[in-house]
N, C-alpha and C positions, 0 to 999 in steps of 0.2 A: 372490564372490571375496575372500581373506582379504584382510587390510590390516595392514600392518604394521608399526606403531608404538611411538617414542622418548618415552620416560620418563626425565628427570634426578633422580639420585638426591640426597636430599637428604645424604647423609653426604658430610661433611670440611666443612658449609657452614651448622652450627649456629652460631647468633651473630649471622648475617647479615642484616639486615634484610629481613624477608619481601617487601616491593614492589620494593626492592631486585634481592633473588633473582629474584622470580619474571620481574620482565624481563629479567634478564641467558637466564635458562631462555628464555623468547620469542622472543628476539632469535636465541641460538644455534640457533635450529630444533628444539626440543622441541616436544611438543604436550602433555605432562603431568608429574608429578613423581612420585616416591615415595619417603613420609614417614612418622613413627610421626607420632601427634600429641601437638602442645604440653600440658604440666601448665600447668593451668590456664585456665579457660576464654576470657576476652582475649585474648592469643596466639592461641588455638582461631580464633576469630573474624577475628583478622586473618591468621592464615595462608587460611583460606577465601577472606574477602575480596579478598586479593592474589592469590592461583588464579585467583577470579571476574574480578578486572580485567583480567587477560592472555590471560582464555580457556582457561589449563591444566585440565585434569582432572588427577585422583590416586589412588595406589594405595597404601592404608592397609599397614603395615609394623609389626609385631610383631616384638621383636628383646629387650626389657628381662628377661622371666621367669627369673630362675637358680635361686631356691631350691633349696633340697638337700631337704628334704623335701618327698615328696609331696603330701601333703593343703594344705600350707600354698602349693606352685607350684602346684597345681590351683587354688585360687582364685585367685591373683594372675594367673594365665593366661587365667581367667574374664575376669576384671575389665578387664583389658587389651584380649581381644576386646571386651565390653563398650562399652568407650568411643569405639575405632576406627569399631565398626557405628552407633555412634550419629552420630557424625561424616560418615557415607557416603559413603566412597569407591567407586570402581568396584569392588573388588575385596579383597581381603587374602591379602598375603604372611607366614607365619607361620614362625619362626625359634619350632620345636615339640618338647619333650620335652627330654630329656638323653640323651647316647649312654651313660651306665651306669644309667637308669633300665632296670626288666627290658622286655618288649616288653610285655606285659601292660597295667604303668604307660603307658607312651607313645603303646598304643593306645587307652585311655580319655581319653588325651588328644585324640588323633587325632578319637577317636568327639564327645567335646562341643566339636572345633571344627563338625566335620558339622553337629551337633543347634543350633548357633548360624545355622550359614551358611543351613540349610533354613526357620528360622523368622523370619530377618530377609531374606533373598533375595539375602546379601551371599556371594557366593563365597570361599575362605578357600581357599588351596594354600598346602604344607607344602614351605620352602626345604631342599635339599640341602643341609648348614650339618653344619660341623666342629662336634663339641659335642651335637649334636642326634640327636634319635633316625635321621634318614636322612642320619648322619655319613659312609659309605661304601659301594659301588655294592652289595658283599655283604651288607650289613646290612640295605639298603632293599628286597634282593630280597624279604624274608621278610615285611616291610610288604606289598609290593607281594601278593602272593601269597594274604596274609587280608584284604586289606584294598581291593574289585577296584576300588572311588569313589574310591581315594586319587588324589590330583592334586598334580601338581609344580610350585614353582616351581625352576628348573633351575640351578645354580650349579656347571656339572662340574669345574670348579677344583680343588673341596672334596676329588672325589673322587680327582681325578687325586693330590693331593698326600698323602691319605693312602695309598693306595695304594703309592705310589712310582714308576708307570708308569704307559701309556699307556691300560689297561683292554683290549688288546687282547683277553682269555683272559674279558673278561664280556660279549663283544655283546649276548646272550640278555637278562643284565639292562640291558644300553646300551638297546636296542630296546623292552623296557617303558617305563623311565623317560619314551623322547622320545616315545612314545604317550600317555604320561599327563600331558606337559607344556604347561604352560596360562600360561608367563611364564618370562621368561628375563632370567637376569643376565649380563651380557655383559662378564664381565669373565676376561681370561686368565691361568692360571696357569701352574705346570709340574710338573717329577716332585718340586719339592724344598723348593716352597713355592706359594702360593695367588695370588701377581702376580708375573705379569715387572713387569721396572722399564720399558720401556717401549714397547710393542707397535708402534710405527714401526721400533724398529732390525731388523738382518739377524742380530742374532745369535739373537733368536726368533723366526726363522721358522718354525718346525718347532710351536711351540705354540702361535702364532697359527693355522697352517695344521690344527692338528688343531683347533683350539675352532672354527676355523668349518664345519670339515666334519661336528662336532656339529650346530652351530645351523641347519645348512642342515637334516639330517636334519630338525630341529623344525618348520622353517618349512613342510618338504614335506609333513607328519604332519598341519599347519595347515590345509594348502591343499586335500590329498585326503579330509580330514573337513569340508569346508566351513565351517571356524569365522569368524566374521564378524571377528574380529581377534586378532591374537599381539602383545603388547606388549615391547619389549627394554628393559632397563637398562644402559648402558654403569656398570659399577659400580667402578671403579678406585677405589683406596679413598686415603685422607690415611694421613700414619704414627701406626703403625708398620708396614700394609701396604704403603705404599711403600717400598721401599728406599732407604735412604740411603747417601752421602760419611759412611765411618769417621773421613774429618778433624777432620768440622765438623758432622754429623750432617744436614746439608740432603738435600733428598728430590733424587733423580736427575732425574724428571719432575714435569710439572705435574699434580696430579691432573683438573685442568679439561678443561687442553686436551687429553689422552689421554682424557677417555670424550666429548669429541667431536668425537677424530679416529674413536671408534669407532663412534661414532653416521655420523655422512658414511659411511667406509667400508661400513657396512651398509645406508645407503640405498641406495648407491650398488650392495648389489649385489645386494639386494631388491629392486629393480626390477619392472614389468610384466613386462619381458622373462623375468626371471629366474622369475615369479611362472607366466606363459602354459606354459610349459615343463615345468611340472609339477604344472600343472592337469587 
């Protein structure tokens, strides 16, 4: 039976003491975290010790490589992946390539990640993220056709934002992406942006329902494939992702509370009864 687990994003918590934050994460009910690795070995050791002290596992995240020159970009990409692999995460979620690199260049980076994954035994999944190779559904379709082993971190809010509609006419591409999804970022976007202000508001009922429908299908695919587990990361972000009050630039909602709300909502939804109905 597939186990659905929930990890906490480190995004928005930079600068908070690792031990304090890890204790907060565990108390909230998360089983692990998603994070990049700190620069400098002393902080990395502190991070790993703090997570171990709270019994938390972790997924590595790569997002840093932004170089415009492809050769420089590839070298930096490899360096960041090597650092993550050496630190020993469960697996890695990667922001891979650039949206304006050629298909062949982005494919070269994906193949490099595959090579490192095979060598290390640590899986690398590629996030459907704006600015990267899989920034839009119709573009990701080309890569899926060429790369049968391509696996995703699905953050479908990006595809909705790029398309400016709910992707109704790309059902085949969505279905293929769902079958390839191994990690989920549970942030709700809408047709004009990657993050609604507050998923608890009835104003955003349609957007929340659309995303839950897609996530249900990801869970169903994992269960039917008899995968051991599927990890969700509620990933509502801080400013400037978080919409703000134009009068004083204050956030319209609290990032931590929203992510905990989304975790609790999905925990209740993906209970044993739900899983039994699709097994």
